[in-house]
N, C-alpha and C positions, 0 to 999 in steps of 0.2 A: 504494500500500500504506500502511496506517495504521501509522505507526511506534510509536504507543503500544501497539497490540494486538500488534504483532510483538515488542516488548520484553518484554511479559508472557509470550508463548509461549516465547521463548528463555530468559527467566529461570526459568520453571517447569521447562523441560527440564533446565536446568543444575542446578537445585535437586535434582531427582530423580536425576540422574547422580551428584551428590556423595554421595547416600545409598547408591547402588547399586554404585559402582565397586569397592568392596572385598568385596562379598557376592554380587553377581549380575552377572557380567561380560557375559553374553548380553543381559540387559535393558539395561544401560548402553550396550552396543554398538548395540542396535537403536534406542535413543533418539538416539545420535549420528548414525546413518545417516539416520533420519527428519529430524533437524535439518539435516543436510547437504543433503538433497533439497529441503527447504522453502526453504532459503536460496539454493539454486542457481537457483530460478525467480524470484528477486526481485532487482531492480536496487536495491541499497541506496542509490544516489545519488539515486533518485527518490522514496523514501519521504517521506511528509509527517507532520509532528508537530503535534498540537493543543497549543496553549500550555497550560502548567500555571502558574497564578498562586499563589504562596505568600502566604497571608494570616495575620495574627495572629488570636488567638482572638476578639477583639472584632469586627473587620471581617468575618472569615469567617463567624462564626455569625449576625451581623446579616443578612448577605446570604442565608445558607442557611436561615434560620428558616422562611420561607414554604413551602419544599418539603421540609423535614427529615423530616416524618412520612411522606412518600410513598414513599421508597425503603426497601427492606428492608435491615436491618443484621444480619448473622449474629451479631455479638458481642452486641448487645442482645437478640436473640432467645434466644441461649444463656443469658445472664444471667437473664432473666426466666422462662425455662423451668426452669432448674436451681436458681438461688439464691433468687430472690424470688417463687417461684410461690405462688399462693393455696393454702392448706392445707399448706404446707411446715412442718416441725417446727422450723425454725431460730429462729423467734420467735413465741411465742404472742400472740394478739391481746389488746389491752388498750385500753379506752376512756379510761384515766386518764393515759396517758403523753403527753408532748409530743415530737413528732418533727420533726427538721430534715432536709430533703433539700437537701444542699449541692451546688449545681450541677444543679438540676432540669431545666434546658433546657425542652423542650416537654412534658416528662412522658411521653415515649414509653415505653410499657410500664408506666407508673405505676399503672394500674388493677389490675395483678396483684399489687401488694404492699399490700393493704388491711390495714394494721397496726392500725388503730383509733387513737383518741386525737385530739389536736389536731396538725395538721400545719402547718409553716412551710416555704415553698418559697423558696430563695435562688438567685439566678443573677446574673451580671454583665451579661447581655445582655437589654435590654428587649424586643427582637423575640421572643426565645424565651419570655420571661415573658408577653408578650401572648397568645401561642398557648396557653400553659399555663393562663392565667387564663380563657380562653374555654372550656376543657374542665373547669376546676375552680374555678367562681366563688366557692365558699365557703372556699377555702384562703387563708390569709394569705400574701401575697407580699412579699418583700423583695429589692430590688435591692442587690447588694453584691459585693465582692471576697472570695473565699474565704480570701485571705491576710490580710484585715483586715475581718472580718465585723461589721456594725453591730448586734450582738446582745449581750445581757447575759451576764455570766459564769454558768456552771453552771445554764443554763436549759433544757437538753434531756435527756430520758431516753434518747433514741436519736438518733444521727446516721447518716444514710445518704449515701454519696458514690459515685456510679457514673460511670465513664468521664470523669473530670475531671483527676485528678492527673497523668496522662501528658501533659496539655497544659501543665503548669507546668515551667519549667526547674529550679526548686528546690521540692521537696515539703515541706521543713522548715517553712516558714511556715504551710502549710495544717495540718499536724499540730499545730503550736503553737496554732492557733485551735480545732481540734477539742478539744484538751485544756482550753482555756479555757472553752468554752461547754457542754461536756458536764457533766451532773450527776455528783456524786462516785461514785454507784453506777450510772452510766449505761453505755451501750454504743455503740460505733462500728463500723459495717459499711462496709468499703471494697471496691469491685470495680473493677478497672481492666484495661486491655488488657495481656496478659502481655508481658514484654520480648522473648520469642521471636517473638511475633506482630508486634511492631513491627519487628523485624529482617527479617521476611519480607513487609513491605509494608503493614502496617496504618497508615493515615493517615485523616484526615477529608477525604474526597473527595466533591465534588459538581459538578454542571454549573452554570456561571454563565449569566446571561441573555445574555451576549455570545457564548456558544457555547464559550468556553474552559473548562478544568478548574480549579476552585477547590480548593485544598488547605490545610487547617489542620493543620500538622505536629504530630506527637506525639513526645515524647522517650522514649528507651529507658532508663528507670530500671531498674537491676538490682533483684532482689527484696531484696537486702541494703540497698539505698538506702531502701526503704520501712521496713524493720525498724529501721535505725539512726535514722531520723527519728522513728519512734514511741518508741523507747527514750529518745532525747534529750529527749522531752517527757513522760516518765514515764507512758507508756501501756503497759499490759501486754498482750502478745499472747496471746490464748487460742485462736486458731485461724488457721492459714495453709493455704490450699488453692490448688493450681495445677490449674485446671479445663481439661481437654482437649476437643478436638472429638470428638463422639460418633461411633460406628461408621457411622451413617447419614448423615453430613454429605457434601455434594457436595465431592469431593476435588480437582477440577480448578479452575484459576483461571477466573473467569467475569466476566460483566458484571452490574452491580447495577441492577435496576429499569429500567422503561421510560424514566422521566424522566432517567436518567443513562446511557442506552445508550452503549456505547463507552468507559466509564470502568472501568478494571480494579479488581477487589477484590483483597485480599492473598491469598497462598497459604494455602489451607485444606486440611488433611489430617487424617484421623481419627487420634486418638491423640496429636496434638501439642498443646502448651500453647496455650490461647487466652486464658484469663482468670486473673487473680490476685485472690484473695479474702482479706481480712484481717478478723478480728474482734478488737476492742481494747476496753480499759476502763482507766479511771484506776488507777494503782497505789495500793494501799491501804497506809497506814503499818504497819510491822511493830513494834507496841508492845513485844512480848516481846523482840525483838532489841535495840531501843533501850534497854530497861531493863538488859540485860546489859552493853551497851557503856557 
């Protein structure tokens, strides 16, 4: 018996029982009975576990880069279907703006946010950038750390950062850099994995060439952590949105893509938080208030 798959099944059953035990005793009981029957047929002493190797963001994404675009990612699909979709009204197209994609990775889904203007793609990982460059040969590429970007002050009209901040132990330095490089009338769009999704299993999971499971862990930052970091760097919050899984999402835990068969994805359930979206801008001086004071 595959211990990884069994752990997923038991964890999902337990998660549902936690939700149901106060409101639907019959359903909770039926799940407990099914779980008891499943476990009765399994010799827990003989289950096998595939190794899970925890890797830092540099080592993990360097190794993952060549297969990153092959596996479906429900979080990315939701973000580019709901937030950055072509034709969405969240940001009118402009050919005059300068756009920074901070943590662009391979550019998975990038074709769907055709904002116009001049784009600069920044990432720490050369392997990811090489794949992005092959797909986007005319885009300026910069290798750099998001917490110390090799970019000029106040040089971007728009900064987009997707699925990166949860990989950082401290998001404060990244928000400080956003505040430094954004133009004074600019805008910052952040989309990240919601802390609830992290709590229920969202991690960077892929199959290594050795056959073991590679995992680039993510940190569970509370929503308030993002908001405090933005405020501390004088970034005004104009929008905060907690995007939930839609009604038509597959609600049972499953396996992701052929290339990663046997690797569990996190618990996904319609109506539960999946993504956190923030829209920020530099705070503007209140000249009227300053004059009174």
